[in-house]
C-alpha positions as CSV (number, residue, x, y, z in Angstrom):
1,M,109.0,84.2,95.1
2,R,107.8,86.3,98.1
3,S,108.3,89.7,96.4
4,K,106.0,88.6,93.6
5,D,103.3,87.6,96.0
6,I,103.7,90.8,98.0
7,S,103.5,92.8,94.8
8,L,100.2,91.1,93.9
9,Q,98.9,91.9,97.4
10,I,100.0,95.6,97.1
11,I,98.1,95.9,93.8
12,K,95.1,94.2,95.3
13,Q,95.2,96.7,98.2
14,L,95.1,99.6,95.7
15,E,92.3,98.0,93.7
16,D,90.3,97.6,97.0
17,V,90.8,101.2,97.9
18,L,90.0,102.5,94.5
19,S,86.8,100.5,94.5
20,C,85.6,102.6,97.5
21,L,86.1,105.9,95.5
22,N,83.9,107.6,93.0
23,V,85.3,109.4,89.9
24,T,84.9,112.9,91.5
25,Q,86.9,111.8,94.5
26,Y,89.5,110.2,92.3
27,T,90.0,113.2,90.0
28,K,89.5,116.2,92.4
29,P,92.5,118.5,92.8
30,L,93.4,118.4,96.5
31,A,95.0,121.3,98.4
32,V,97.0,118.8,100.5
33,F,98.6,117.7,97.2
34,N,99.2,121.2,96.0
35,G,96.4,120.7,93.4
36,S,97.3,117.2,92.4
37,S,94.6,114.5,92.6
38,L,94.5,110.9,94.0
39,G,94.4,109.8,90.4
40,Q,97.7,111.5,89.7
41,H,99.4,109.6,92.5
42,V,97.8,106.4,91.4
43,R,98.9,106.9,87.8
44,H,102.5,107.4,88.9
45,T,102.4,104.2,90.9
46,V,100.7,102.2,88.1
47,E,103.1,103.4,85.5
48,F,106.1,102.3,87.5
49,F,104.7,98.8,87.4
50,Q,104.1,99.2,83.7
51,C,107.7,100.2,83.1
52,L,108.9,97.1,84.9
53,I,106.6,94.9,82.8
54,E,107.9,96.5,79.6
55,G,111.4,95.9,80.8
56,L,110.8,92.2,81.2
57,E,110.8,91.9,77.4
58,S,113.5,94.4,76.5
59,G,115.8,93.8,79.5
60,I,115.9,97.6,80.2
61,V,113.7,99.4,82.7
62,D,113.4,103.2,82.4
63,Y,111.1,104.5,85.1
64,D,111.6,108.1,83.7
65,A,110.1,107.0,80.4
66,R,106.6,106.6,81.8
67,K,103.8,107.3,79.3
68,R,102.0,109.7,81.7
69,D,98.7,108.3,80.6
70,M,96.0,110.8,81.6
71,Q,93.3,108.2,81.2
72,I,94.8,106.4,84.3
73,E,94.5,109.5,86.4
74,N,91.0,110.4,85.1
75,D,89.2,107.1,84.4
76,L,88.7,104.9,87.5
77,A,87.4,101.9,85.5
78,Y,90.3,102.0,83.1
79,T,92.8,102.2,86.0
80,L,91.2,99.1,87.6
81,T,91.6,97.3,84.2
82,C,95.3,98.4,84.1
83,L,95.9,97.0,87.6
84,N,94.2,93.8,86.7
85,N,96.5,93.5,83.6
86,I,99.6,94.3,85.7
87,S,98.6,91.6,88.2
88,A,98.2,89.0,85.5
89,Q,101.6,89.9,84.1
90,I,103.3,89.8,87.5
91,F,101.7,86.5,88.2
92,E,103.3,85.1,85.1
93,I,106.9,86.1,86.1
94,S,108.9,82.9,86.3
95,D,112.5,84.0,86.6
96,A,113.0,86.3,89.6
97,Q,116.8,86.4,89.1
98,K,116.6,87.5,85.4
99,L,119.1,90.3,85.0
100,M,117.8,93.7,83.9
101,L,119.4,97.1,83.3
102,I,117.9,100.1,85.0
103,A,118.3,103.4,83.2
104,T,119.0,106.2,85.7
105,Y,119.2,109.9,84.8
106,Y,120.6,112.6,86.9
107,D,122.0,115.6,85.0
108,E,123.0,113.5,82.0
109,I,121.1,113.1,78.8
110,I,122.6,109.6,78.4
111,P,121.5,107.3,81.2
112,E,123.7,105.5,83.6
113,M,122.8,101.8,83.3
114,V,122.6,99.9,86.6
115,I,122.4,96.1,86.8
116,S,119.5,94.8,88.8
117,N,117.1,91.8,88.6
118,V,113.4,91.2,88.5
119,Q,113.1,90.4,92.2
120,R,115.0,93.5,93.2
121,E,112.8,95.7,91.1
122,L,109.7,94.1,92.6
123,V,111.0,94.9,96.0
124,Y,111.6,98.5,94.9
125,L,108.1,98.8,93.5
126,I,106.6,97.4,96.7
127,E,108.3,100.2,98.7
128,H,107.6,102.8,96.1
129,S,103.9,101.9,96.1
130,I,103.6,101.9,99.9
131,H,105.2,105.4,99.9
132,H,102.6,106.7,97.4
133,F,99.8,104.8,99.2
134,A,100.7,106.8,102.3
135,L,100.2,110.0,100.3
136,V,96.9,108.7,99.0
137,R,95.9,107.9,102.6
138,I,96.5,111.5,103.6
139,G,94.5,112.7,100.6
140,I,91.6,110.5,101.4
141,Q,91.6,111.1,105.2
142,E,91.8,114.9,104.7
143,N,89.2,115.2,102.0
144,F,86.9,112.1,102.1
145,P,86.5,111.0,105.7
146,G,83.6,108.7,104.8
147,V,86.0,106.4,102.9
148,S,87.3,103.6,105.1
149,L,90.9,102.5,104.6
150,P,92.6,99.3,105.8
151,Y,94.9,99.7,108.7
152,S,97.9,98.7,106.7
153,F,97.3,100.8,103.6
154,G,100.3,103.1,103.1
155,V,102.2,101.7,106.0
156,A,105.5,100.0,105.5
157,Y,105.8,96.3,106.5
158,S,108.6,97.1,108.9
159,T,106.4,99.8,110.6
160,I,103.6,97.3,111.0
161,K,106.0,94.7,112.5
162,Y,107.4,97.3,114.8
163,R,104.0,98.5,116.0
164,E,102.9,94.9,116.6
165,S,106.1,94.3,118.7
166,V,105.5,97.4,120.8
167,S,101.9,96.6,121.5
168,A,102.7,92.9,122.4
């Protein structure tokens, strides 16, 4: 399942970038984020994966019911452990077509339940992660120019392919 492999690559990208940061850089409130930190963006991304993993058992994924675990946004070592656990659990996924219900809330208290499957949700999390990686990239480039980032970090796969076709 390609979306499983790409999800694992995305998580590895994040682990590699986080390994280049120190705790101060990770937790510092940044003006470019209106006072949010890199850790807060990472926590958001990590918790979306955690919601999917929880939904593998229950059959219901509720991205709005994130735990908002402050340890993820403040403790770099803990975050890396969480990412390692997520990777192990994604690696174990065997049924990409397993149906799931996605709880969506708009103005309602009772969620609308949307039918999806594991593979579709992995695709969603890939795109969602890349979006947040783009924000993390901006935060790092604006505040920590000594941190080197991979060319593809925070860049959509379609954008990379387009850029390669234009330069060819």
